[in-house]
N, C-alpha and C positions, 0 to 999 in steps of 0.2 A: 524962684524960684520953684524950690525944691520945699521951703515953707509954706507956700499958699498949698502945695499937692500935705505938706504934713495936715494941716489945718485942716482942709476938705476932708481928706477921711479921717479928723479925728472926730468932724464936727461929723459926718456922718455913723463914724460910731454911737455916738454918744447918741445920735436918736432912731436910730436902730435898736440900741436898746434901752430909750425910754418907751418906744414903737413898740418891742418885745411885755415889756413886762404887764403892758394894759390888762387890765380882765372886763372880760365880757358881761354882762349882765343880762344875761332873758325874764321875762315879764312872761308868763302863760297865763293869759289869759280864762277864766272859768269858763268850762265847755258848753257852748248853747247848739240847738237843732241843731240839724242839718236837715235845709231840705235837696234829694236827692232827686228833683224832678229837674231843680237849675244849677245847669252847667255854672261852676266860676269863672270867673275872667279872669285869662291871662293879662299885666300889665306887658308882655313879652310874647306876641302872640305869633309861633312860631308852625309848622306841619304835625312836631308831635305835642302840641299842646293841642290840635284840633283832634287829632287821630283819640292822644290818650280822650277828651271829655265825651268824641263821639261812642267810645267803645262802651264805658262806661254810660253812658244813657241807651246804651242798649243793651247794659246788663239788666239797669235797672226795669226795662223794661217789661224784658224777655230773658230774666235768669235765667242759664243754662251752664253745661259746662266751654262749650264749646263758646261763649263768649264770655267767660272767667278770662278762659286763655286767652281770646282775644284783648280783654284788660291785661293781662301781667304782658302782653310781646310790649302790648302802649306803654306799659308801667316801662319796663327794658329800652325804648327808643328815647321815652325824655333823662332816664334816669345815662342813656348816652352820651344824651347832649349837654344834662349836666356838669360831665362830668370836661366833655371838652369844652367847656366855657372853666370851668378849675381850671383844668392846664393852661386857657388861656389868661387867667388870672395869674396865672404862681409864674409865667414869662414872660409877659407886660409891665410898662407900667404908665407912667400920665397917662391922659385921657382912655387910651386905647382899655388902661388895665380900668378904668372909671368907670366904661361901658359897659367894658366881660362884665367888671362888679355887680353893676345893676342892674345888669339882663341876667344873671344867675341867684343874684337875691328873689329878683320876680319870678322865677324857674321854680325856684325851690320854694316859693313860698304859692304856687298855682300850685304845687307837686302834695305839697301836705292839705292842702284844702279838697286835692281830686282824693286823696288818699283816704278822707273822711267819708266823704260823702261814697264810694266804692265801700268802705265798713259799713255804712248802714246801710246802701242796698242790701252786702252782702248777708245782713243780720235780718235783717226784715225779707228775705228768698226764702219759699219752698225749700229746704232737702233734699227733696226726696228722690233728685235725679244730678243732683249734686257730686264732685269729688272736693276734695278738698286742695283749697288756693294753698301753693305758700306764700308768707308775704314776699313783697319783693325785696323790701328795708326795710331793717324794723329802727333804723335812728328817726327820732326829729328831727326835724329841722334844726331845731337850735346846735343839735349834734352837728350835722354834714353842718354849719356853718362856721364850727368852734375849730371843727378839722379841715377844714380848707383855712381858716385863718391860720392854723400851725403850721399848714404846707406853708401858705406864702411868706410867716416869719422864720423859718428857716431857710425858704429859700436869698431874705433879702440877708440874713446871718451871712450865706454860704459867699454870697456875693460881696460883703462886705469884706469874711475874711481875705478874698481874692483881691481887692480895692490894697486890702494892709500888704498882700502877700508884694504887691507889683510895688507898693508904694518902699518896700523894704530893698528890693530890689533897685526902685533903679536910683537910692540912697546909699547904695550899700555896705546899709546894717546889717 
């Protein structure tokens, strides 16, 4: 019985160690013109994605400080949803984690596209009645994904350490 626990712990540690060493390669495509009149489709439609798309549409048609503030608020709401998904990915495993990761990736991709669309709309907007809007988040989608993967890796390492401690306690070593 103790041999099975030790072998399971050893296998877990080796898999965790192998998973933590994997590097993620990000390929950034060449820039393409952005159509600010067309809202990107989100693979995971939520209230937050709809609000953001609507807010940017409104800003693109009528640039104003009020509409810019609505866009900033919609980005903040979407960022909150993304943070909740990041926490879910870190806390769960199996199919629930895979589902949360898929939703997270979809929302981060959508956010990146909407950020580009908003930047393009801001660049073409007349600046006479506009107050400068601070960027909501300056990290790229790849940087956000890398940060999430680091958090997940640390969570797995912590869990593996706990399993190792339990194995040591159970075997009396």
